[in-house]
C-alpha positions in Angstrom: 18.2 9.0 -11.0 17.9 5.5 -9.8 15.6 3.2 -11.7 12.8 1.9 -9.5 12.9 -1.5 -11.2 16.3 -2.2 -9.7 15.9 -0.3 -6.4 16.5 -3.1 -4.1 19.1 -4.8 -6.4 21.2 -1.7 -6.0 21.2 -2.1 -2.2 22.9 -5.5 -2.5 26.6 -6.3 -2.5 28.3 -7.9 -5.6 27.9 -11.5 -4.5 24.2 -10.9 -3.6 23.6 -9.1 -6.9 25.0 -12.2 -8.7 22.5 -14.4 -6.8 19.7 -11.9 -7.7 20.5 -12.2 -11.4 20.7 -15.9 -11.2 17.3 -16.1 -9.5 15.7 -13.6 -11.9 16.9 -15.6 -14.9 15.9 -18.9 -13.5 12.4 -17.7 -12.5 11.8 -16.0 -15.8 12.7 -19.2 -17.7 10.5 -21.2 -15.3 13.5 -23.5 -14.6 13.0 -26.5 -12.3 16.3 -25.6 -10.6 19.3 -23.4 -11.1 22.6 -22.5 -9.4 23.2 -19.3 -7.4 26.3 -18.2 -5.5 26.7 -19.9 -2.1 25.1 -17.7 0.5 23.3 -18.6 3.8 19.6 -19.4 3.8 18.6 -16.0 5.3 20.5 -14.1 2.6 19.0 -16.2 -0.2 15.5 -15.7 1.3 15.9 -11.9 1.5 17.3 -11.7 -2.1 14.4 -13.8 -3.4 12.0 -11.6 -1.6 13.6 -8.3 -2.8 13.8 -9.5 -6.4 10.0 -9.9 -6.4 9.6 -6.4 -4.9 11.5 -5.0 -7.8 9.8 -7.2 -10.3 6.1 -7.8 -9.3 5.6 -9.5 -12.7 7.3 -12.5 -11.1 4.2 -13.5 -9.3 4.2 -17.3 -9.7 6.8 -18.4 -7.1 6.9 -17.3 -3.5 9.3 -19.8 -1.9 12.1 -22.3 -2.6 14.3 -25.1 -1.3 18.0 -25.4 -1.9 20.9 -27.9 -1.7 24.5 -27.3 -0.6 27.2 -29.3 -2.3 30.5 -29.9 -0.7 33.4 -27.8 -1.9 31.1 -25.9 -4.4 31.0 -22.1 -4.6 27.3 -22.4 -5.6 24.1 -23.9 -4.2 21.3 -25.4 -6.3 18.0 -23.6 -5.8 14.6 -25.3 -6.4 11.8 -22.8 -6.8 8.3 -23.8 -6.0 5.7 -22.5 -8.4 2.1 -21.8 -7.3 0.7 -22.8 -10.7 1.5 -25.5 -13.2 4.0 -24.2 -15.8 1.6 -24.2 -18.7 -0.8 -22.2 -16.5 1.8 -19.7 -15.6 2.2 -18.6 -19.2 -1.5 -18.1 -19.5 -1.6 -16.1 -16.3 1.4 -14.0 -17.5 -0.4 -13.2 -20.7 -3.6 -12.3 -18.9 -1.7 -10.1 -16.4 0.2 -8.3 -19.1 -3.1 -7.7 -21.0 -4.8 -6.4 -17.9 -2.0 -4.0 -17.0 -1.9 -2.7 -20.5 -5.6 -2.1 -20.6 -5.6 -0.3 -17.3 -2.6 1.8 -18.3 -4.2 2.8 -21.6 -7.2 4.3 -19.8 -4.8 6.7 -18.0 -2.8 7.9 -20.9 -2.6 11.6 -21.2 -3.2 12.1 -17.4 -0.7 14.1 -15.3 1.4 12.3 -12.7 -0.9 13.1 -9.9 -4.0 12.1 -11.9 -2.3 8.7 -12.7 -1.5 8.2 -9.0 -5.1 8.8 -8.0 -6.4 6.7 -10.9 -4.3 3.7 -9.6 -5.3 4.4 -5.9 -9.0 4.6 -6.8 -8.8 1.4 -8.9 -7.6 -0.4 -5.8 -10.2 1.1 -3.5 -13.1 0.4 -6.0 -12.1 -3.0 -7.3 -10.1 -4.9 -4.7 -11.4 -6.4 -1.4 -9.2 -7.7 1.4 -8.7 -11.4 1.3 -9.3 -12.7 4.8 -8.3 -16.2 3.7 -4.9 -14.9 2.5 -4.5 -17.2 -0.4 -1.1 -17.4 -2.0 -2.1 -15.4 -5.0 -3.4 -12.6 -2.9 0.2 -11.7 -2.0 0.9 -11.2 -5.7 -0.5 -9.0 -8.6 -2.7 -11.9 -9.8 -4.9 -11.5 -6.7 -5.9 -7.8 -7.2 -5.7 -7.9 -11.0 -7.1 -11.3 -11.7 -9.4 -12.1 -8.7 -10.3 -8.7 -7.3 -8.9 -9.7 -3.9 -5.6 -9.0 -2.2 -3.6 -8.4 1.0 -1.2 -5.5 1.5 1.7 -7.2 -0.3 -0.4 -8.0 -3.4 -1.9 -4.5 -3.4 1.5 -2.8 -3.1 2.8 -4.9 -6.0 -0.2 -4.0 -8.1 0.3 -0.3 -7.4 3.9 -0.7 -8.4 3.3 -2.6 -11.7 0.7 0.0 -12.7 3.0 2.8 -11.9 5.7 1.1 -13.9 3.4 0.8 -16.8 2.5 4.5 -16.6 6.1 5.8 -16.1 5.8 6.8 -12.5 8.7 6.0 -10.2 7.4 3.6 -7.5 8.8 1.1 -5.0 7.4 -1.1 -2.3 8.2 -0.3 1.3 8.1 -3.1 4.0 7.8 -2.6 7.7 8.4 -5.2 10.4 6.1 -6.6 12.9 5.9 -5.3 16.5 4.6 -7.8 19.1 4.6 -5.1 21.8 2.0 -3.2 19.8 0.2 -6.4 18.8 1.3 -5.9 15.2 1.9 -9.6 14.3 2.9 -9.3 10.7 4.9 -7.2 8.3 3.1 -4.6 6.2 3.7 -3.4 2.7 2.9 0.0 1.0 4.5 2.2 -1.7 6.9 5.1 -1.9 6.2 7.1 -5.1 7.8 10.1 -6.8 5.5 12.8 -7.9 6.8 16.1 -9.2 10.4 15.1 -8.4 9.5 14.5 -4.6 9.0 11.3 -2.7 5.9 10.4 -0.8 4.3 7.5 1.0 1.2 5.9 -0.5 -0.8 3.2 1.3 -3.7 2.1 -0.8 -4.4 -0.8 1.5 -5.0 1.4 4.5 -7.3 3.7 2.5 -9.1 0.7 1.1 -9.8 -0.5 4.7 -11.3 2.9 5.6 -13.6 3.4 2.7 -17.3 2.5 3.1 -20.5 3.0 1.2 -18.8 3.9 -2.1 -16.7 6.6 -0.3 -13.0 6.6 -1.2 -10.6 7.8 1.5 -7.3 9.5 0.8 -5.8 9.5 4.3 -2.6 7.8 3.1 -2.0 9.6 -0.2 1.3 11.5 -0.4 2.3 11.4 3.2 5.7 12.5 4.6 7.8 10.3 6.9 6.5 12.1 9.9 2.9 11.4 8.9 3.2 7.8 7.8 5.1 6.6 10.8 2.4 7.8 13.2 0.8 4.4 12.5 3.3 2.5 10.5 6.4 0.7 11.9 9.9 1.5 10.7 10.9 0.0 7.3 13.2 -3.0 7.2 14.9 -2.0 4.0 15.9 1.6 3.3 13.5 3.8 1.3 14.0 7.4 0.0 13.5 10.2 2.5 10.0 11.7 2.2 10.0 15.2 3.8 7.5 17.2 1.7 4.1 18.0 3.3 2.6 20.2 0.6 1.2 17.5 -1.6 -0.7 15.6 1.1 -4.1 14.9 -0.6 -6.3 16.8 1.9 -4.0 19.8 2.1 -3.8 20.1 -1.7 -7.6 19.9 -1.9 -8.0 22.6 0.7 -9.5 20.1 3.1 -6.8 20.5 5.8 -8.1 23.0 8.4 -6.2 24.9 11.1 -9.0 27.0 12.5 -12.3 26.0 14.2 -14.2 28.6 12.2 -13.2 26.7 9.0 -14.4 23.5 10.6 -17.8 25.1 11.4 -18.1 26.7 8.0 -17.6 23.5 6.2 -19.8 21.5 8.6 -22.6 24.0 8.0 -22.2 23.6 4.2 -22.2 19.8 4.5 -25.4 19.6 6.5 -27.1 22.1 4.2 -26.2 20.2 1.1 -26.7 16.7 2.7 -23.1 15.7 1.8 -20.4 13.9 3.6 -17.4 16.0 4.7 -14.0 14.4 5.0 -11.2 16.7 6.3 -7.8 16.7 8.0 -7.1 18.7 11.2 -3.8 20.6 11.0 -4.3 23.1 13.8 -2.1 21.4 16.4 -2.4 18.0 18.0 -5.9 16.4 17.7 -6.4 16.1 21.5 -9.6 15.0 23.2 -10.3 18.6 24.1 -9.9 19.6 20.4 -12.2 16.8 19.4 -14.8 17.6 21.9 -14.8 21.2 20.7 -15.4 19.9 17.1 -18.2 17.5 18.3 -20.0 20.5 19.9 -19.8 22.4 16.6 -21.1 19.3 14.6 -24.0 18.9 17.0 -24.9 22.5 16.9 -24.9 22.6 13.1 -26.9 19.3 13.0 -29.6 20.7 15.3 -30.1 23.7 13.0 -31.3 21.4 10.3 -33.0 18.9 12.7 -30.4 16.2 11.9 -27.9 14.1 13.8 -24.2 13.9 13.4 -22.2 10.8 12.7 -18.4 10.9 12.8 -15.7 8.4 11.8 -12.2 9.3 13.0 -8.8 8.2 11.9 -7.0 9.5 15.0 -3.4 8.9 14.1 -3.7 10.8 10.8 -6.2 13.3 12.3 -8.7 12.7 9.5 -12.5 13.0 10.2 -15.4 11.8 8.1 -18.6 13.7 9.0 -22.1 13.0 7.9 -25.6 14.1 9.0 -28.5 11.7 9.2 -32.2 11.8 10.0 -32.2 9.1 12.7 -30.0 9.2 15.8 -27.2 6.7 15.1 -26.3 3.9 17.5 -22.8 5.2 17.6 -22.2 8.9 17.0 -18.4 8.6 17.0 -16.6 5.6 15.4 -12.9 5.2 16.0 -11.3 3.8 12.8 -8.1 1.8 12.8 -6.4 1.2 9.5 -4.0 -1.4 10.6 -3.9 -4.3 8.2 -0.9 -6.5 7.8 0.1 -10.0 7.1 3.1 -12.3 6.9 5.0 -11.5 3.7 8.2 -13.4 4.1 9.7 -15.8 1.5 9.9 -19.3 2.9 13.1 -21.2 2.4 14.0 -24.8 3.3 17.4 -26.5 3.1 17.2 -29.9 1.6 
């Protein structure tokens, strides 16, 4: 079984792998410069980027410059470090200690419990960094500052999975100007019970409010994730299993309206929020209107008002019942966060 720590390395050709090794060695030793096999700038940039997907512990350099020398088989690469070198070692020690402490708390858990532990840690402790500082693209943002963007969050999920012995890689999708998606997006592919699934903690983090954690993007198949994610740039494992999708496993994936009514009645009676997935065919406007009628009828029985948040692409609904008529009964949610996550490279 392929090691997730060398997943992208194994997709490179021999010359690119030599460059990958040279970069890894140079960055780990905090070298001012080092030589790598002569490749064009685009290739060097991609390898630099993929190395840091495989090894999120290399969080202290995100771009580089390089020099070509006439008649040389190598180029000289000059990494740019986002911290002073003496500070990098302090940060490395702090990150290693943080990961070890978080992993220790999950020892003895099953694979699925560990996965949810990591997912919930992100949702409860990391907020999106609107300023998109350099460290928010790396593990030091979520683990050290409690802030991150999708790249930093995906890298944090991976490094925690690595520490807990769970196979995990980072998936990257491209931008799509036609859909007004300006930047790349990062999430994870994880192996649970020998099967591969998509896990997007960033999207779930953007949906959760008022201490409610959402699991709309836990253990999705390819057909589910690509309803609102662009195609990946670099190949990832095929994810074809639907049975371990979070809401289905928790028996919160309904196929019949009578189940929707029954659970809505229970929710209004107990004063609890109901989050569920609709699996009874496409969630069309007619289907949604039928559900809204059910929710209003159940609310009226208890002299309450319904409030609904809807993740339409994933057909996940969050239903609550309130005393006062809300300004907006139905809120359309859009978990569509992404940012530029491309290594910068400059030829000197």
